[in-house]
N, C-alpha and C positions, 0 to 999 in steps of 0.2 A: 310360181307357174312349174308343173311337172313334165318333162319330155322323157318316155320310154322310147326303145327300139323293141318294135315285135320282131318276133324270131321263128323264122319257119323252123320246124324239126327236122334235122337231117335224116339222110337216110337209115343212117345205124339207130335211130330213135324209133323212127317207122318200125322197123324191123322188132325192136324189143317191144311194142306195144302190141304187134300182131303174135309173137312168141305169148306174151302173157295170155291173150285172148285163145290161142291154141288149148294153152296148160288148162285151161278152164273148162274147155269142152272135152280135153281127154280125162279129166276128172269125174266127168257125170256118163259116160257111154262107154261103148265096147272099142278095144282099140286092136286094130289089126298091124299084121307085120307089115312093113315099109310104110304106117301110116305117120312116122316121125322123119321119114324123109322130106327135107325141106324143098326137095326139087319139082314132088309131088303136089305142092300147095301153092295154088294160086289165087289171089285177092284181085279180083274185077271191080275198079269205079268205086275205090271206097273213099268216102268225102266227109272228113272230119271237119268241125268248126273250131276255130283259132279266134278267140277275143283278147284284145290287149288295150288299154288306155294309153293313150298317145299325147294327151293333151288335157291340161287342168289348170283352169284360171279364176281368178276371184277378182273381177274388177271392179275398184272403187273409183271415187272421184281424183284418189292421189294418183292412182294409175294413170290417167290421164291428161294429168298436167304437165304444164312445160316444166322441164327439169331447172331448178332452181327458184321457181316461185314460191311463195308462201303463202300456208294453206293455214288459216286461223278456225277455231271451232267456238262458237256460242255453246257455254257448257249447260246453259238452262234451255236451250231448244234444240241444241245439235245442228244447228245450221251451219254450212259450212260458207266461208268468206274466203276469195282469192285475192291477195295481195301482190302488187310489181311494184317494188320501190326502188326507184334509181335516181340519182343526181342529173338534174336538167342543167344545170351550169355552174361553174364556179368562176367569179372573176376577183383579180386582184384592181383595187380601185387605182392606184398609181399607174396602172397601164393603160388608163383612159383619162382621168384627170390630172393634167400634166399643166406645166408653169411654161408659158411660151417664151423663147428669147426675148428679152428687152432690149431696146436701143434708145440711149438719150442723145441729145444736144444741149449744151449749155448755150447761153447768151455769148457775145462776146464782151470781155471782162478788160476795160480800161483802167487806167491810173485814179484812183478817186480825184487825186489833183493833178492834172495833165500839165504835163510840161515841157516844152521847148529847150533843148539843149543842144547845140552843136556840135559838140564833142563829150559824150557822156561817159565819165571814168568810176561815178560813185554807185552806191547800190540803195536800192528803194524797194518797201515791202508793201503788199496789199491785199485784202481780202475781199470775200463778199458770201453770203448765206443765197441758197436758193432751195430747190425743191424739184425732183421729177415726181410723174404720174405713173404710176405700174397699168398697165394696159392688157388687155385679155378680152377677145372677141367672145367669149362665152360670158360676160356680162359679171364675172367674177370681183369681187370687194374683198379682199384679202387684210387681216389684221396684221397677221405672225407668220412667219415660215423660217422653220429651221432646214438648213441646207445639208442636203446628203453629200451632195457632189456638184460641181461646176465651178463657172469663172466668170471674174469680172475682170473686164478690160479696158484701158484707158487711153486713149490717142489725144496727145496734145498738139495744137497747131499757135505758133505764135508769129507775129508780126513785126516783134521787137528785134533790132539789130542788136540786140544784147544776150547776155546769158540769162536763161530764165529758168530758175527751179519752181517746180510747181507741185503742190501738196493738196489732194481733196480727200476729206475726211468725211465718212457717215456716221454720224455720234449715233444712230440706233441700229446700227448694223454692229453686232459684238460676239466676239468669243470669248467666252469665260471673263466678261467685265473689259476687255480691250477690243476698242474701237478700230473698224476697218479704215485703212487709211492706203491710198495710193500717190506713190511718190515718184518721179521724175524729172530729169533735166533736160533742157534744151541748150545745145552749145552752138552759138553763132559760128559760122554762117546756117546751119542748119535752123530747119525752120518747125522740125515736127519731133515729137518722141512718144514713146507708149510704154507700157506697163500692164503685167497681168498678174493676178492673186487668184487662189484657188479658193471657193466659197465653203468646203467641207467646213462642218463645226459651226459657221456663224449661223446665228439668228436674226433676223431683221423684223424690227417692229414698224407696222406702216400707219400706226392709230394718229400721229400726231398729236400725243398725248389724251388719246381718248375721242379725240373730235372727228376723225376723218376715218380713211380705209383708201389702202392703195397710196399712201403718202409716203414717198422717199426723199429724208431730209439730206442735205450735203452741204458741207463748208469749204469753200475754195480757197486757197491762198497760195500766194506767188512772191518771190524775190525776184526783181531785175537788177543784176551785174552788168554794169557797164564795160562795153568793149572799146570806146573810144569814139563809138558809131554817134549820129545824132539819135537824139530821143525826141520824138514828136509827140504831140496830143491824140492822135489816133491810133497809136499804136494798141495793140491790143491780144489777147490770147483766147482760145475756146478749147474745149473738148468735147469729144463723141465718147460715150461709155455704153457698153455692151455687155448685158450678162446673158450666158448663154451654156447650152447643154445642163439645165437644172435640173436637178434629182433632188425631192424632199424627204425629211422624215417626218415632218409633222406640217400642217396647214391648219389654220382658224380664220374666221370671219365667215365671208359667206361666198359659196362655192359656185357659183352662176349655174349654167344649165349645160350638161353633158350628158351623151349619150352612150350606154355600155350595151353593145349588139350582143345578141343571143343568136347564134348563127343556128341555122338549119342542123337538125340532128334527129337522130332515131331510136327509141325506146323498142326493144321487141317486147310484147306484151300479150302473147299467143295466148288464149286462153285454154285450150288443149294441145297437147303435145304433138299430137298426131293428126289434128283437125285438117281435114282434106277442103271443106266449104263449111261456113254455119251461117245460120241467120238465126241469131239470139236477142231478145228483147228483156234487157236485165229490170228487175224492180230496185228501185234504190240504189244504182250504183252511186258512186261519189270516188272525188282524186279530193287528197288533202296535199295543198302546198306548203310545205316549211322553208321559210326565210330566214336566213343567218344573214344579220347584217353588222359589222362591225363599223362600218363609217358613222360618225356623228352626226347624220340627218335623215330626215325623210325620203325615202323615193319611191318611186311607182314604176312597177312590173306591169307589163303588157305583151300578150302574144297576138303577133301579126298572122300566124297561122297555126291553126293546132287541127290535125285530124288522125283519123285511121285509115289503114289501108290493111285489106283481108289478102291472101296468098293468091287471091283468084284477081287482084288489081283493083278491087272495087274501093273508092275513096268516099268517107264519110267525113263532114267537115263540122266542126265544132268550135261555138263562139263563147268565150268567158270574159269576164267584165275585167277592166283594171284593178291591179290590186296595190293599195298603198300599203309600204312596207315600213315599220318603225326603224329607227335609228339608234346607235349606242348613245348613251349620255354621257360617258365617261372614258377617256382612253383605255384601252384593252377589253373593254366590256364589249360583249355580241349580245346584238337583243335579235329576238327569236318572233317571227311573226306567222301565225297559222292561219289559212285559209282553206276553207273547204268549199269546193265546188261539188254542188248536187244538184237535182232537178229543180230544186226551188230558185237557183240564181244563174242557171245557166243551160244549154243544151246539152248536158253532160249525155244522157242517155243515147244520142244520135252517135256519139262516137263507139260506142260499144253495140249496136246494133245496123249491120252483122258484126259480130266480133270480130277485132283486128288481129293481125298477128305483128303489126307495128303502129308503134304511135308516132307520127313525126310532127315538128313544131319549129318554130323560131320567133323572135321577140326583139325585145328592147327593155333594158334597166335605164329610166330617167330619173336624172339626177335634178333635183328642185324643178319639177315640170309646172309648176304655178307660177314660178319667179318670185318665191318669197324671199325675205331678206332676213331670215331668222339664222341665228348663230348657228355656223357649224365647224366641224373639224373632220379631218381625215390625217392617216398616218401613212406611212409606205408598206405597213403591214394590214391596212383594212380591206376587208374582202366582202363580196356577196356572193351567197349561195344559195342554191334553191333545190330542194328534196321532193320529188312528187311521191306519191302513194295512192295508187289507184286500189280501193276497195270494192271489190265487186261480189257481193251477195250471191250464193247460188240458189236465188230465187227468181225463177224465168215466168213472164206471161207465156210467149211462145218460144220454143225453141227447136231448131233443125240443124242437123251439123251429120257431116260423115267424119269417120274417125280410121285410122289404118294403124295395127301394129305387126310387127314382125319378130316370129319366135323361130327358134331352130326346129328343125322337123326331119327325122330319118325315118323312112318306110323301108320296109322288108324286100332286099334287094335281090334274091333270090326266090324269083318269079317264077320258075318251070313249072312247079305244083299248082299255083294259083287259078281257081276256078273263076271265080270272081270276089272283090272285094266291096265290104261294107261298110260305110261310115255312120256312126250314129253319133248325132249332136245332142247334147242335153243343155238349155238356157233355163237357167231358173234367175226370174228377173225381180229385182226390188226397186228399179229405177221407174220414174212415172214417164218413161220414154217406151216407144213401139217402133220397130221397124225391120229392116232387113239385114243378113249378116251374109258375107261370101267369103270362103277360104280360097285362096290362090295358093297354087303348090309352084314354087321357085325353086330356080338351080343356084349352084356357088355365086353366080353374079346375078342375081334377083330376077332373070329373067321368067317371066310365067309362062309355066310348062302346061299347065291346065288348070280348071277352077271346079270346086266341088258342087256349089247350089246351082240347079240348072233354072230356077225361076227366080222372079223379082217380086212375088209375093211375100207380103210381110210375115214373117216367121216370128217375130218376137213380140209378145203382147206386154202391154203398159201395165206395170203395177197398180193396184187400186189406190186412190190419193180422197182424203177428206176435204171438207170446204174450205182448208187452210191451205192446199196444193202440198199435206204431206202425206208420205206413203202409207196405206193401212194395211198391206199384204204382200204376196209375191204372187207372180203368175210364171208358171212353167210350161215348157213345152219340148218334146222330143220329136227330132226328124231325122229319117234315114236316108242317107243316099246310098245309091250301087255305081260300083263299074265293074264292066265287064273286063277278061282277061286280056284282050287286047291292048284295050284303052289304058288298064292300070300298067301292064308290060311296058307301053311305050315312054311310060313318063317315070314311074318309082325308082328306077335306079339312080337317076339325076336330082332326086327332091333333097333339097337342103334347107328350105327354110318353107314356113307357111306365114303368108301375108292374110292377116284376118282384117277385114273391113267391114264395117258397120255404117249403117246410114239410119239414123235413130231422130225422131221427132216427137214431140206432147200433140196432144189433142188440139192445142189451140183454144179451149174453151173456157180455160181458167188459167189461174195460176198454179205453179208446182214449184216442189223446192227440193234440193239435194242435200241430203242430211249425212252424218257421219254413218248411219245405220243403211243407206241403200248401196246395194252391189248387185251386179251381173256376173252368177256364175256360169261359167262355159267349160263344159266336158265335151271330148271327141273321144269316140273309141274306133279301133279298127279291128274289123272282123274280117275274116277271109274263108274261105271254102277249098279246100283241097281235094283234087281229083288226081288220085294216085290209081293206077295200073301197073303191077309188078309183081314177077316172077320171084318168090323167095325159094 
């Protein structure tokens, strides 16, 4: 776009032009004494015309697009397609799939051979095997867990009036081959004692040799050391065990049912950068959903809400089916699933008619939605992400939109000699659209000072198209607008910007396509007439 400043010739230039004119007269006629005195020469109402180009624009689809949008071109057809690509969400599975705190209580353990001793001073040992069951309201059935952090805590209670040493061994919780052991001693007359161990680095096998899930085996050993107090057959010990603040680096088995929420978010997806309002019906729009899943399980993606919102506040809802997303098959792998939403499987055309400035959405990722017990795994690095690519071919059934652009514009500010100003606008159109154009003159704060076009009649003719909607020629028009001295003089010194606003539409009787060869050339020339009355 080229903007030039029109220049009103200063008085010195005017004098020079008149002087050249007089020389030509002198050379062809009789010269009398005193004829060369400027004081005796008078020029009345000399009206020269000056014309300068002030705006030259060549608009294509690229000029109208939102900054940052991706425009692709079909090399065989020349048809443009608009792409708006963005990440809808990304989530780390470990933030949503969690191991709840576990709490177990052992039964009351007595001596295998109960004894009655009035004053016990000896020592006796015993042991017992038992197991806990991992519990989770999600329905998870776990096989193995590698702990990243967490703690296991044991609190022992005794009714023995003796000193009791207690050891609980977890044969299937190991750290580099070392079994997890909890050890503590109750010194009479105390009746309880506790101990805590950090679980980081331990791995638990809850399969019971491959026959079960959620199975936590343990072995309890205890030794009673006499204090001289009585030993009774009903004396016993018991333990409360808790596992808390568990973080994992790996889990496998069956994960149960979890939900990863996809919160409300907004994607700016305005079709045209300066669109004021629009009503567009697109042929064959589509949205490609690209899922990346490093969870070792198949999940389901559901959109609860998906709608377009225009800058006028109009909302258009869209419904799409649930999408099944494949899972990774090995640790460290990322499975990719692509799902294309188009007019054959959704109401995708609705969301782009009228063309939205924003797409708003929310939804859920469902872990194991069908309740399957298929083997799964996840790690603390497992993630789910979704990228959407809206593909909008510039192929319309009907189109109506208003667009606006702003350019710097400086008009001649020395207006004392201007009799009238004439603006000539050339429009050479190779778009299959017709409509109106208005040019507003604005000050430095974009306040409207005046407008150029006095009528709302269509002044842009649409280019002819063939049966496929492709343009086959151009349509041109030249329109002249005149401003008298007082009106021009009132606004010209303050003009800093031109706001060009167009309202364009197709006839709606057939399809139209926007190709790389389509453009709209707009040229604006400024022509002014001087009214000079000056004694030289």
